[in-house]
Structure formats: structure tokens, C-alpha cells
C-alpha positions in Angstrom: 0.0 0.0 0.0 1.3 3.5 -0.9 1.8 5.5 2.3 2.4 8.6 0.3 -1.0 8.9 -1.4 -4.2 10.6 -0.4 -7.6 10.6 -2.1 -9.7 13.7 -1.5 -13.4 13.9 -2.4 -14.9 17.2 -3.3 -18.2 17.9 -5.1 -16.2 20.2 -7.4 -12.7 21.5 -7.9 -11.5 24.9 -8.8 -8.3 26.9 -8.9 -8.4 27.8 -5.2 -8.9 24.2 -4.2 -6.1 23.0 -6.5 -3.8 25.6 -5.1 -4.3 24.9 -1.4 -4.1 21.1 -1.9 -0.8 21.6 -3.6 0.5 24.0 -1.0 -0.8 22.4 2.2 -1.0 18.7 1.4 1.6 18.1 -1.4 4.3 20.7 -0.4 3.9 20.7 3.4 2.6 17.2 4.1 4.6 15.5 1.3 1.7 13.5 -0.1 0.5 12.8 -3.6 -3.1 13.7 -4.0 -5.9 12.7 -6.3 -9.1 14.8 -6.2 -12.2 12.8 -6.9 -15.5 14.5 -7.7 -17.6 11.3 -8.3 -18.9 10.1 -4.9 -19.6 6.5 -6.1 -16.0 6.2 -7.4 -14.7 7.7 -4.2 -16.6 5.2 -2.0 -15.0 2.3 -3.9 -11.5 3.5 -3.4 -9.2 2.0 -0.7 -6.3 3.5 1.3 -6.0 6.9 2.9 -9.0 9.1 2.0 -10.4 12.5 3.0 -13.9 13.8 2.4 -13.9 17.6 1.8 -17.6 18.2 1.2 -20.9 18.9 3.0 -21.9 15.2 2.7 -20.8 12.6 5.2 -19.3 9.4 4.0 -19.1 6.5 6.4 -15.7 5.6 7.8 -14.0 8.5 5.9 -12.5 11.5 7.8 -14.6 14.5 7.1 -13.9 18.2 6.8 -16.9 20.5 6.3 -15.7 23.1 3.8 -15.9 26.8 4.6 -17.3 28.9 1.8 -13.9 30.6 1.0 -12.5 27.9 -1.2 -15.5 27.8 -3.5 -16.2 31.5 -3.7 -15.2 33.5 -6.8 -15.1 37.0 -5.4 -12.9 38.7 -2.8 -15.2 39.8 0.0 -15.2 40.3 3.7 -14.8 37.1 5.6 -16.4 35.7 8.8 -13.2 34.1 10.1 -14.9 32.1 12.9 -11.8 32.4 15.1 -11.0 29.9 17.8 -7.9 29.7 20.0 -7.7 26.6 22.2 -4.0 26.0 22.1 -3.6 26.8 18.4 -5.1 29.9 16.6 -7.5 28.7 13.9 -9.8 30.3 11.3 -13.0 28.9 10.0 -14.1 26.9 13.0 -16.9 24.4 12.7 -18.5 21.7 14.8 -19.3 19.7 11.7 -16.1 17.6 11.8 -13.8 16.3 14.5 -10.9 18.5 13.5 -13.0 21.5 14.5 -12.0 23.9 11.7 -11.3 24.0 7.9 -7.4 23.9 7.5 -7.7 24.4 3.8 -9.6 27.6 4.1 -7.5 28.8 6.9 -4.2 28.2 5.1 -5.6 29.7 1.9 -6.6 32.9 3.7 -3.0 33.3 4.9 -1.1 32.2 1.8 -3.2 34.2 -0.6 -2.6 37.3 1.7 -6.4 37.7 1.4 -6.7 40.5 4.0 -4.5 42.8 1.8 -7.1 42.7 -1.0 -9.8 43.9 1.4 -10.3 47.6 2.2 -7.6 48.5 4.7 -5.5 51.4 6.1 -2.1 52.1 4.6 1.0 53.4 6.3 3.1 56.5 5.3 4.7 54.5 2.5 1.4 53.2 1.0 1.9 49.7 2.5 -0.7 47.5 4.2 -0.9 48.7 7.9 0.2 45.5 9.7 -1.6 46.6 12.8 -4.8 45.5 10.9 -3.5 42.0 10.3 -5.5 39.3 12.1 -2.4 37.6 13.4 -1.0 40.8 14.8 -4.2 41.7 16.5 -4.3 38.3 18.2 -0.5 38.3 18.9 0.2 35.1 16.9 2.4 36.7 14.2 5.4 34.7 15.5 3.8 31.3 14.8 4.0 29.6 11.4 0.3 28.7 11.5 0.1 27.2 8.1 2.8 24.6 9.0 0.9 23.8 12.2 -2.3 23.3 10.3 -0.5 20.8 8.0 0.9 18.9 11.0 -2.5 18.9 12.7 -4.2 17.6 9.6 -1.5 15.0 9.1 -1.8 13.7 12.7 -5.6 13.6 12.5 -5.5 11.6 9.3 -2.9 9.2 10.7 -5.4 8.2 13.5 -7.5 6.5 10.9 -4.7 5.7 8.4 -1.5 4.9 10.5 0.4 3.9 7.4 0.2 7.5 6.1 3.6 9.2 5.7 4.6 11.5 8.5 5.7 15.1 7.8 9.4 15.8 7.6 10.4 18.8 9.7 13.9 19.7 8.5 14.8 23.4 8.7 17.5 25.8 7.5 18.6 29.4 7.7 19.1 31.9 4.9 20.8 35.2 5.0 19.7 38.0 2.7 21.3 41.5 2.4 19.5 44.5 1.0 22.2 46.7 -0.6 20.5 50.1 -0.8 23.8 51.7 -1.6 26.9 49.7 -2.5 29.3 52.3 -1.1 28.5 55.0 1.5 31.1 57.5 0.2 32.9 56.1 -2.8 31.5 56.0 -6.3 28.7 58.6 -5.8 29.2 60.6 -8.9 30.4 64.2 -9.1 27.3 66.1 -8.0 26.6 63.9 -5.0 30.3 63.8 -4.0 30.4 67.6 -3.9 27.2 67.6 -1.7 28.8 65.0 0.5 31.9 67.1 1.0 29.8 70.1 2.0 27.6 68.0 4.4 30.6 66.3 6.0 32.3 69.7 6.4 29.4 70.9 8.6 29.3 67.6 10.5 33.0 67.6 11.2 33.6 64.5 9.2 35.5 65.9 6.3 38.8 64.2 7.2 37.1 60.8 7.4 35.6 61.3 3.9 38.9 62.3 2.4 40.6 59.2 4.0 38.0 56.9 2.3 38.3 58.7 -1.1 42.1 58.6 -1.0 42.0 54.9 -0.2 43.6 55.2 3.2 40.5 53.7 4.9 37.8 51.4 3.6 34.4 52.6 2.7 32.0 52.3 5.7 29.8 49.9 3.7 32.7 47.7 2.6 32.1 44.7 4.8 30.8 42.4 2.1 33.8 40.0 2.2 33.4 39.7 5.9 29.7 38.8 5.5 30.6 36.2 2.8 33.2 34.7 5.0 30.9 34.5 8.0 28.1 32.8 6.0 30.5 30.4 4.3 32.0 29.4 7.7 28.5 28.3 8.9 27.5 26.9 5.5 24.5 29.3 5.3 23.3 30.4 1.9 23.7 34.2 1.2 21.9 36.5 -1.3 22.6 40.1 -2.0 19.8 42.3 -3.4 21.2 45.3 -5.3 19.5 48.6 -6.1 20.4 49.9 -9.5 17.6 52.4 -10.1 17.6 56.2 -10.3 18.0 58.3 -7.2 14.9 59.7 -5.4 14.0 60.9 -2.0 13.9 57.2 -0.9 16.6 55.8 -3.2 20.3 56.5 -2.5 22.1 53.9 -4.5 25.4 54.5 -6.3 25.2 55.4 -10.1 25.0 51.9 -11.6 26.9 53.0 -14.8 30.1 53.6 -12.9 32.8 50.9 -13.6 33.7 50.6 -9.9 30.0 49.8 -9.1 29.7 47.2 -11.9 33.0 45.6 -11.0 32.1 45.2 -7.3 28.7 43.8 -8.0 30.2 41.2 -10.3 32.9 40.3 -7.7 30.2 39.7 -5.0 28.1 37.6 -7.5 31.0 35.1 -7.6 30.6 34.2 -3.9 26.8 34.7 -3.3 23.5 34.6 -5.0 22.3 38.0 -6.4 18.9 39.5 -6.9 17.5 42.9 -7.8 16.2 45.4 -5.2 13.6 47.4 -7.2 13.5 51.0 -6.1 10.8 52.7 -4.1 8.4 53.7 -6.9 8.6 50.4 -8.9 5.7 48.8 -7.0 3.2 50.1 -9.5 5.4 51.3 -12.3 6.1 48.5 -14.8 8.5 50.5 -17.0 10.7 51.6 -14.1 10.8 48.0 -12.8 11.7 46.6 -16.2 14.5 49.1 -16.7 16.1 48.2 -13.3 15.8 44.5 -13.8 17.3 44.7 -17.3 20.1 47.1 -16.0 21.2 44.6 -13.3 21.1 41.8 -15.9 23.4 43.9 -18.2 25.8 44.4 -15.3 26.0 40.7 -14.4 27.2 37.8 -16.3 24.6 35.6 -14.5 20.8 35.5 -14.8 18.6 37.6 -12.4 15.6 35.7 -11.1 15.4 36.9 -7.5 13.9 40.2 -6.2 13.0 42.1 -3.1 11.1 45.4 -3.2 12.8 48.4 -1.5 10.9 49.4 1.7 9.0 46.2 1.1 6.6 48.2 -1.0 4.4 46.0 -3.2 0.8 46.3 -4.5 -1.3 43.1 -4.7 -1.5 41.7 -7.2 0.1 44.2 -9.6 3.7 44.1 -8.3 4.0 40.3 -8.4 2.3 40.2 -11.8 4.9 42.6 -13.2 7.8 40.8 -11.6 6.6 37.5 -13.1 6.2 39.0 -16.5 9.7 40.3 -16.3 11.2 36.9 -15.6 11.5 37.0 -11.8 10.6 33.6 -10.3 11.5 34.2 -6.7 10.4 37.2 -4.6 11.5 38.0 -1.0 9.4 41.0 -0.2 6.8 39.5 2.1 7.5 40.3 5.7 6.7 42.7 8.5 8.2 46.2 8.5 8.1 47.0 12.2 8.5 43.7 14.0 9.7 40.2 13.3 7.4 37.2 12.6 5.6 35.4 9.8 3.7 37.8 7.6 1.8 35.1 5.7 1.8 32.8 8.7 4.3 30.4 7.0 8.0 29.7 7.1 8.1 27.9 3.7 8.1 29.3 0.2 4.7 29.4 -1.5 3.5 30.2 -5.0 1.7 33.5 -5.4 -2.1 33.1 -6.0 -3.6 36.0 -7.9 -7.0 36.4 -6.3 -8.3 38.9 -8.8 -7.5 36.7 -11.8 -8.2 33.5 -9.8 -5.0 31.8 -10.9 -1.9 30.2 -9.6 1.1 32.2 -10.9 4.7 31.1 -11.7 6.3 33.3 -9.1 7.3 31.8 -5.7 7.2 33.9 -2.5 10.0 33.4 0.0 8.7 35.0 3.2 11.3 36.6 5.4 11.1 36.0 9.2 13.4 38.7 10.7 14.9 42.0 9.7 17.7 43.8 11.5 15.9 47.1 11.3 12.9 45.5 13.1 15.2 44.0 15.8 16.7 47.4 16.5 13.2 49.0 16.7 12.0 46.4 19.1 15.1 45.9 21.3 17.7 48.1 23.0 20.6 45.7 22.5 21.6 42.7 20.5 21.2 40.3 23.5 17.4 40.8 23.6 17.2 40.7 19.8 19.2 37.4 19.8 16.7 35.9 22.3 13.8 36.7 19.9 15.7 35.3 16.8 16.5 32.1 18.7 12.8 31.8 19.7 11.7 32.2 16.1 14.3 29.7 15.0 13.0 27.1 17.4 9.4 27.8 16.2 10.6 26.9 12.7 12.5 23.9 13.8 9.4 22.5 15.4 7.5 22.5 12.1 10.2 22.5 9.4 10.9 25.4 7.1 13.4 28.2 6.1 14.3 31.0 8.5 14.9 33.8 6.0 16.7 36.7 7.7 17.2 40.2 6.2 20.0 42.6 6.9 21.2 46.0 5.7 24.8 47.1 5.4 24.2 50.5 7.1 22.5 48.8 10.0 25.1 46.1 10.3 27.8 48.8 10.7 25.7 51.0 12.9 25.6 53.9 10.4 21.9 53.8 11.2 20.4 52.3 14.3 21.6 52.3 17.9 23.9 49.2 17.7 25.6 47.2 14.9 23.5 44.3 13.7 26.5 42.5 12.3 27.2 41.4 15.9 23.7 40.0 16.0 24.2 38.0 12.8 27.5 36.7 14.1 26.0 35.6 17.5 22.9 34.1 15.8 24.9 32.0 13.3 27.2 30.8 16.2 24.2 29.7 18.3 23.6 25.9 18.3 
């Protein structure tokens, strides 16, 4: 008997059901699934089975489906919340499990609440204070993985032969390079302005020392980061900004040879992605020019992306990225505190709710960001405690702990303490 196969009965199937079965059952539970819509055919099957319909079938585990999976529109949801040890959505007394894990996981993975009317912050982003997981203080739990484990254990009570979930975990380090150099390679106009500003701040001699080559640029810690990650066998990705300057974009002129050369040097030792500038979230042409610019600088393909300021519009930004050949995006995360923005610690494909379709782009949700750690904690010791707690939360369910860092924060050019120390301590922790 195949312990890796599950039959699911549903009166009908649609794109939402196909998506969540793929994400929850196939990707997270590791099972092969056949969806059967003929009830007589389903009754004659043997082996592990699940009934996902309003009709009971004798001796078959039954989940009464919430309306969400079979709706076509995006509309306000009655989430039917329960919290009896684990925070769940779409509770029901119609089945032993007590809730609909398919609907609950779909709500989170589709980022459904961001399609509904909501408040935005000063940068036009979804105000995370409105998120259901933040309101109920469960944003540091990977709920989707817990739902998969709960569903798996429930099914194994009736089908002990069913494969158990694997819970291997890993760490990933990602660096947002908002400006490659803090002082060098700024172009003539910005270099002159820098001289004037540093003259008033009493830092002119330090600037001259960098420009003359006597001291390294404040941002030049890339080799140190690479060496640290390699020593712990942790994958590393740099996201480079190569757009035009604006009030929120301070990157170095990407046409300068010094900039091009350094980006290519770093690409030899780490993965590289694009860091689209502030205004690209709803500007296709600007996004296209920046992606193509980085591709022209590099000798390797560019398929990874993270939006500057984590600014993205659903579903437009991810549609545009996908159309431009980006297959992995790392923009989903909180901006003020650490945790699981989509309540998951595993990559998931982006589901376009407006078009009702599964898209080719995969979302890699970040879990921690050094800027958030500094906002929330006065020192690296407290921040380390939080990161270790989140790491343990991931280890319990299996997944990737994607951490995000900024060179200026790592070197304490911004923030009250250098986050490089935090990264060093975290990677050294067993």
C-alpha cells in the first residue's frame, strides 16, 4: 500500500482548491493527491482518504468546507476564530478536526486581507496593525505549517500507514544593498554635496581618508559577511539597487565601472537579486529598466527580487515581476516587527485572487529583519533571544528562516547598535 498517497473527495474542484491542496497537502505534508469528484467512485477506493464536502461518507475523515475555497469574489470574511492551544480560522463543529485547515491556510497564503479595504502606512503599505495575526498576537507562529501537522496527525489516527511530515529546517541570510558604497562612487554632484555636508558635521577628514584609499568605505564589509556565512554553510543572497535616485533611493550610479565591478565580484561568492526602487511597486516600465540594468551588469541571470521598503501592491507588483522573468520574490515580511507575515515559514506560490489563478512566481517569506530588531530591542542580546525563539518555532515544524540585513544597520551607520554582531551571534548559536 502506498503510504504517500491521499484521495480527496470534493463535489467540485477549482483553482483555489487545486492551489491549497498543492501547498498544504503536497508541499507541506509531502503527499501525492488525487481529487475525486464522483462520490460513487470515491466510495469504492481503498487507502487513505479525506472527504472535503458537506456530505458525510461512512468511515472517511470529514472536513466540512468553509465557503472561502469555493467563492469566486474577494469579499469580507467571517473568520470564525478559535484559540484553544492553536489559533485557527473557519471553525466548525461539523467535523472532528474543528476547523477547515484548507480555508485557513488559503486565507493566509493568498494574503487575502490585503485585498480587502484597509488602512495604509506612510509608505502606502498595508498597515500591519490591521492584520488578524498581529491583532491576536500570533504573528510569531508559522500557523500554516501547524495546520499541516494537525491535519496529518488527524488523518494518521485512521490511516496509521500514512507518511509523516518531515520537519527539516534551514537558515538563509539575505542582504539589502540600498547603496553599495557610502562614500565612494557617488558621482560628481553627490560627491560635492557629500563634501559640504561632512564639512558641517566635522567628518571631512574621514571622507577624504576613504576617497584617498587610506581607509575602507563604511559599507565595505561584504567579504566579511561572505566569510561568516561560508564558515557556517549558510546560503547568502545580495539584493542590489540599480535604479535612479529619489527621496527614498540613494544607491550609487550603476553605470560607474567601480560599481559594476564590485557587484560582479560579489556575485562570484553569493546569489544575487534585484532590489527594485521605491516607486517600482506600481510602475512596470521603471521596474523593467532596473531588472534589465542589473542583468546587463552581471554575467549571470537575475531571477530573485525584493522590493525596496517592502513596497508592493497586490496583485500588480507580483504580476509585473513574473512578466519580467522574476521567479522568486523575498518582499513578504513585516516592516516594524519580526514574525511570519503570511503565517508560513516555507516558500509558496503567489495566488492572484483577482484573476483566480496560480502564478509562476514563488514567494520566499522573510522572518526577521535587523531594522525591526533594532526598533524592538535596545541591545543585541534581547534581539538574539527573539531570533532564537523564532528559529525554534521553525525547527518544530520545518521550514526556512529567511533573515534580512542592511549594510548600514550592520555597521551602525543607522540604528543604535551594529546588527552584524547579532548576525554573528545568531549563526554561532547551536
